DSSP file (Angstrom, degrees, kcal/mol; ACC not computed):
  #  RESIDUE AA STRUCTURE BP1 BP2  ACC     N-H-->O    O-->H-N    N-H-->O    O-->H-N    TCO  KAPPA ALPHA  PHI   PSI    X-CA   Y-CA   Z-CA
    1    1 A M              0   0    0      0, 0.0     2,-0.1     0, 0.0     0, 0.0   0.000 360.0 360.0 360.0 136.2   80.1  101.0   88.5
    2    2 A S     >  -     0   0    0      1,-0.1     4,-2.5     4,-0.0     5,-0.2  -0.363 360.0-109.9 -75.4 160.8   80.8  104.7   88.2
    3    3 A Q  H  > S+     0   0    0      1,-0.2     4,-2.0     2,-0.2     5,-0.2   0.918 121.2  49.3 -51.5 -51.0   84.2  106.0   87.0
    4    4 A A  H  > S+     0   0    0      1,-0.2     4,-2.2     2,-0.2    -1,-0.2   0.898 112.1  49.2 -59.9 -43.5   84.9  107.4   90.5
    5    5 A G  H  > S+     0   0    0      1,-0.2     4,-2.0     2,-0.2    -2,-0.2   0.874 110.3  50.5 -69.2 -30.6   84.0  104.0   92.0
    6    6 A S  H  X S+     0   0    0     -4,-2.5     4,-2.1     2,-0.2    -1,-0.2   0.877 111.7  45.8 -70.3 -39.3   86.1  102.1   89.7
    7    7 A S  H  X S+     0   0    0     -4,-2.0     4,-1.9    -5,-0.2    -2,-0.2   0.871 114.0  50.2 -75.2 -32.9   89.2  104.3   90.2
    8    8 A Q  H  X S+     0   0    0     -4,-2.2     4,-2.3     2,-0.2    -2,-0.2   0.931 111.1  48.3 -65.5 -45.0   88.6  104.1   94.0
    9    9 A F  H  X S+     0   0    0     -4,-2.0     4,-2.6     1,-0.2    -2,-0.2   0.897 110.1  52.7 -62.2 -45.3   88.3  100.3   93.8
   10   10 A Q  H  X S+     0   0    0     -4,-2.1     4,-2.1     2,-0.2    -1,-0.2   0.837 108.5  51.6 -56.6 -39.1   91.5  100.1   91.7
   11   11 A E  H  X S+     0   0    0     -4,-1.9     4,-2.6     2,-0.2    -2,-0.2   0.926 108.2  49.0 -69.3 -45.1   93.3  102.1   94.3
   12   12 A V  H  X S+     0   0    0     -4,-2.3     4,-2.0     2,-0.2    -2,-0.2   0.885 112.1  49.4 -63.9 -36.7   92.3   99.9   97.1
   13   13 A I  H  X S+     0   0    0     -4,-2.6     4,-3.0     2,-0.2    -1,-0.2   0.930 109.8  51.2 -61.7 -45.6   93.4   96.9   95.2
   14   14 A R  H  X S+     0   0    0     -4,-2.1     4,-2.4     1,-0.2    -2,-0.2   0.905 110.4  50.0 -54.1 -47.6   96.7   98.5   94.4
   15   15 A Q  H  X S+     0   0    0     -4,-2.6     4,-2.2     1,-0.2    -1,-0.2   0.914 110.2  50.1 -55.0 -49.1   97.2   99.3   98.1
   16   16 A E  H  X S+     0   0    0     -4,-2.0     4,-2.9     2,-0.2    -2,-0.2   0.897 110.8  47.8 -66.0 -43.0   96.4   95.7   99.0
   17   17 A L  H  X S+     0   0    0     -4,-3.0     4,-2.5     1,-0.2    -1,-0.2   0.909 111.2  51.5 -64.3 -41.0   98.9   94.3   96.5
   18   18 A E  H  X S+     0   0    0     -4,-2.4     4,-2.4     2,-0.2    -2,-0.2   0.915 112.3  45.3 -57.1 -46.1  101.6   96.6   97.7
   19   19 A Y  H  X S+     0   0    0     -4,-2.2     4,-2.9     2,-0.2     5,-0.2   0.978 113.2  52.1 -65.2 -55.6  101.0   95.6  101.4
   20   20 A S  H  X S+     0   0    0     -4,-2.9     4,-2.1     1,-0.2    -1,-0.2   0.893 110.5  46.8 -46.1 -47.6  100.9   91.9  100.3
   21   21 A M  H  X S+     0   0    0     -4,-2.5     4,-3.0     1,-0.2    -1,-0.2   0.923 109.0  54.8 -66.8 -42.4  104.2   92.2   98.5
   22   22 A K  H  X S+     0   0    0     -4,-2.4     4,-2.5     1,-0.2     5,-0.2   0.936 109.4  48.0 -50.7 -49.6  105.7   94.0  101.5
   23   23 A V  H  X S+     0   0    0     -4,-2.9     4,-1.2     1,-0.2    -1,-0.2   0.889 112.8  47.2 -64.4 -36.8  104.8   91.2  103.8
   24   24 A E  H  X S+     0   0    0     -4,-2.1     4,-1.7    -5,-0.2    -1,-0.2   0.910 112.5  49.6 -71.1 -45.0  106.1   88.6  101.5
   25   25 A L  H  X S+     0   0    0     -4,-3.0     4,-2.4     1,-0.2    -2,-0.2   0.899 106.6  55.6 -58.2 -43.8  109.4   90.5  100.9
   26   26 A D  H  X S+     0   0    0     -4,-2.5     4,-1.6     1,-0.2    -1,-0.2   0.816 105.1  52.7 -66.5 -33.1  109.8   90.9  104.5
   27   27 A K  H  < S+     0   0    0     -4,-1.2     4,-0.5    -5,-0.2    -1,-0.2   0.867 109.1  50.1 -62.3 -37.2  109.5   87.0  104.9
   28   28 A I  H >< S+     0   0    0     -4,-1.7     3,-1.5     1,-0.2     4,-0.4   0.934 109.0  50.8 -69.6 -47.3  112.3   86.6  102.4
   29   29 A L  H >< S+     0   0    0     -4,-2.4     3,-1.2     1,-0.3    -2,-0.2   0.832 102.9  60.2 -58.6 -33.6  114.5   89.2  104.2
   30   30 A A  T 3< S+     0   0    0     -4,-1.6    -1,-0.3     1,-0.2    -2,-0.2   0.733 103.1  52.4 -69.0 -20.1  114.0   87.3  107.4
   31   31 A T  T <  S+     0   0    0     -3,-1.5    -1,-0.2    -4,-0.5    -2,-0.2   0.495  86.1 110.1 -90.3  -8.0  115.6   84.1  105.7
   32   32 A A  S <  S-     0   0    0     -3,-1.2     5,-0.1    -4,-0.4     2,-0.1  -0.435  77.0-109.8 -76.5 143.0  118.7   86.0  104.6
   33   33 A H    >   -     0   0    0     -2,-0.1     3,-2.7     1,-0.1     4,-0.5  -0.411  33.2-108.4 -72.0 149.5  122.1   85.1  106.3
   34   34 A S  G >  S+     0   0    0      1,-0.3     3,-0.5     2,-0.2     4,-0.3   0.755 119.6  52.6 -58.2 -30.8  123.4   87.9  108.6
   35   35 A N  G 3  S+     0   0    0      1,-0.2    -1,-0.3     2,-0.1     4,-0.2   0.559 111.2  46.3 -86.3  -1.2  126.1   88.8  106.3
   36   36 A E  G <> S+     0   0    0     -3,-2.7     4,-2.7     2,-0.1     5,-0.3   0.271  83.7  99.9-107.8   3.4  123.7   89.2  103.3
   37   37 A I  H <> S+     0   0    0     -3,-0.5     4,-2.7    -4,-0.5     5,-0.2   0.922  82.8  43.2 -62.8 -46.8  121.0   91.3  105.1
   38   38 A E  H  > S+     0   0    0     -4,-0.3     4,-2.0     2,-0.2    -1,-0.2   0.902 117.2  46.5 -75.8 -33.5  121.9   94.7  103.9
   39   39 A H  H  > S+     0   0    0      2,-0.2     4,-2.1     1,-0.2    -2,-0.2   0.915 114.7  47.4 -65.3 -40.7  122.5   93.6  100.3
   40   40 A T  H  X S+     0   0    0     -4,-2.7     4,-2.6     2,-0.2     5,-0.2   0.915 110.8  53.1 -60.4 -44.6  119.3   91.6  100.3
   41   41 A K  H  X S+     0   0    0     -4,-2.7     4,-2.4    -5,-0.3    -2,-0.2   0.908 109.0  48.6 -57.9 -43.0  117.5   94.6  101.8
   42   42 A K  H  X S+     0   0    0     -4,-2.0     4,-1.6     2,-0.2    -1,-0.2   0.906 112.2  48.1 -65.0 -43.1  118.7   96.9   99.1
   43   43 A D  H  X S+     0   0    0     -4,-2.1     4,-2.1     1,-0.2    -2,-0.2   0.891 111.8  50.9 -64.9 -39.9  117.7   94.4   96.3
   44   44 A L  H  X S+     0   0    0     -4,-2.6     4,-2.3     2,-0.2    -2,-0.2   0.893 108.9  50.8 -62.8 -46.0  114.2   94.0   97.9
   45   45 A E  H  X S+     0   0    0     -4,-2.4     4,-1.7    -5,-0.2    -1,-0.2   0.851 107.7  53.4 -68.4 -28.0  113.7   97.7   98.1
   46   46 A G  H  X S+     0   0    0     -4,-1.6     4,-2.1     2,-0.2    -1,-0.2   0.925 109.5  47.8 -60.1 -48.3  114.7   98.0   94.5
   47   47 A F  H  X S+     0   0    0     -4,-2.1     4,-2.3     1,-0.2    -2,-0.2   0.842 108.7  53.7 -66.4 -32.6  112.1   95.4   93.6
   48   48 A K  H  X S+     0   0    0     -4,-2.3     4,-2.5     2,-0.2    -1,-0.2   0.927 108.3  50.8 -56.8 -48.6  109.4   97.2   95.7
   49   49 A K  H  X S+     0   0    0     -4,-1.7     4,-2.4     2,-0.2    -2,-0.2   0.905 113.6  46.2 -65.8 -48.5  110.1  100.5   93.8
   50   50 A L  H  X S+     0   0    0     -4,-2.1     4,-2.7     1,-0.2    -1,-0.2   0.907 111.5  49.8 -64.8 -44.7  109.7   98.5   90.5
   51   51 A F  H  X S+     0   0    0     -4,-2.3     4,-2.1     2,-0.2    -2,-0.2   0.832 109.5  51.8 -70.4 -36.5  106.6   96.7   91.5
   52   52 A H  H  X S+     0   0    0     -4,-2.5     4,-1.5     2,-0.2    -2,-0.2   0.924 111.6  47.8 -59.3 -44.7  105.0  100.1   92.6
   53   53 A R  H  X S+     0   0    0     -4,-2.4     4,-1.2     1,-0.2    -2,-0.2   0.906 109.1  54.1 -57.9 -42.7  105.9  101.6   89.2
   54   54 A F  H >< S+     0   0    0     -4,-2.7     3,-0.8     1,-0.2    -1,-0.2   0.939 108.5  48.1 -57.1 -49.9  104.4   98.6   87.6
   55   55 A L  H 3< S+     0   0    0     -4,-2.1    -1,-0.2     1,-0.2    -2,-0.2   0.746 108.4  55.3 -59.7 -28.9  101.2   99.0   89.5
   56   56 A Q  H 3< S+     0   0    0     -4,-1.5    -1,-0.2    -3,-0.2    -2,-0.2   0.732  87.3 100.1 -80.3 -23.7  101.0  102.7   88.6
   57   57 A E    <<  -     0   0    0     -4,-1.2     2,-0.3    -3,-0.8     4,-0.1  -0.316  61.9-147.4 -66.8 141.6  101.3  102.1   84.8
   58   58 A K        +     0   0    0      2,-0.1    -2,-0.1    -2,-0.0    -1,-0.1  -0.811  61.0  10.1-107.8 150.1   98.2  102.1   82.6
   59   59 A G  S    S-     0   0    0     -2,-0.3     2,-0.0     2,-0.0    -2,-0.0  -0.227 115.0  -8.5  81.1-172.9   97.9  100.0   79.7
   60   60 A P        -     0   0    0      0, 0.0    -2,-0.1     0, 0.0     3,-0.1  -0.382  56.3-153.9 -66.8 139.2  100.1   97.1   78.6
   61   61 A S  S    S+     0   0    0      1,-0.2     2,-0.4    -4,-0.1    -3,-0.0   0.731  76.3  37.4 -85.8 -24.1  103.2   97.0   80.7
   62   62 A V        -     0   0    0      5,-0.0     2,-1.2     3,-0.0    -1,-0.2  -0.989  66.3-145.0-133.2 132.8  105.5   95.3   78.1
   63   63 A D    >   -     0   0    0     -2,-0.4     3,-2.2     1,-0.2     4,-0.5  -0.793  20.6-170.3 -89.4  94.9  105.7   95.8   74.4
   64   64 A W  G >  S+     0   0    0     -2,-1.2     3,-0.7     1,-0.3    -1,-0.2   0.730  79.6  68.3 -69.3 -17.5  106.5   92.1   73.6
   65   65 A G  G 3  S+     0   0    0      1,-0.2    -1,-0.3    -3,-0.1    -2,-0.0   0.725 100.2  50.1 -68.6 -17.3  107.2   93.1   69.9
   66   66 A K  G <  S+     0   0    0     -3,-2.2     2,-0.4     2,-0.1    -1,-0.2   0.603  85.6 104.9 -91.0 -12.6  110.3   95.0   71.2
   67   67 A I    <   -     0   0    0     -3,-0.7     2,-0.3    -4,-0.5    -5,-0.0  -0.563  52.1-173.8 -80.6 125.5  111.6   92.1   73.2
   68   68 A Q        -     0   0    0     -2,-0.4    -2,-0.1     1,-0.0    -3,-0.0  -0.830  29.9-101.6-120.6 157.4  114.6   90.4   71.5
   69   69 A R        -     0   0    0     -2,-0.3     3,-0.1     1,-0.1    -1,-0.0  -0.405  43.9-110.2 -70.5 141.3  116.6   87.3   72.5
   70   70 A P        -     0   0    0      0, 0.0    -1,-0.1     0, 0.0     0, 0.0  -0.341  47.0 -81.0 -66.5 167.3  119.9   88.0   74.2
   71   71 A P    >   -     0   0    0      0, 0.0     3,-1.4     0, 0.0     0, 0.0  -0.274  39.0-115.4 -66.6 159.7  123.1   87.2   72.3
   72   72 A E  T 3  S+     0   0    0      1,-0.2     0, 0.0     2,-0.1     0, 0.0   0.853 113.2  52.8 -60.2 -35.4  124.1   83.7   72.3
   73   73 A D  T 3         0   0    0      1,-0.2    -1,-0.2     0, 0.0     0, 0.0   0.358 360.0 360.0 -86.9   6.3  127.4   84.3   74.2
   74   74 A S    <         0   0    0     -3,-1.4    -1,-0.2     0, 0.0    -2,-0.1   0.487 360.0 360.0 -92.3 360.0  125.6   86.2   77.1
């Protein structure tokens, strides 16, 4: 597969993943109680932005060597 073909394929896959995520998050939002809808919607929008950023990143997404345990009292 050519470089252009590979990039195009990756873009199509990224778009499909984002659409699938949106569909699933909409299902979750539909289960929220009426008094929690706005808060839940805000949380899910934040998650969608993080997921979009994750899909845009090239290379390893986490440097596991930099991950530390949280303090015992947290």
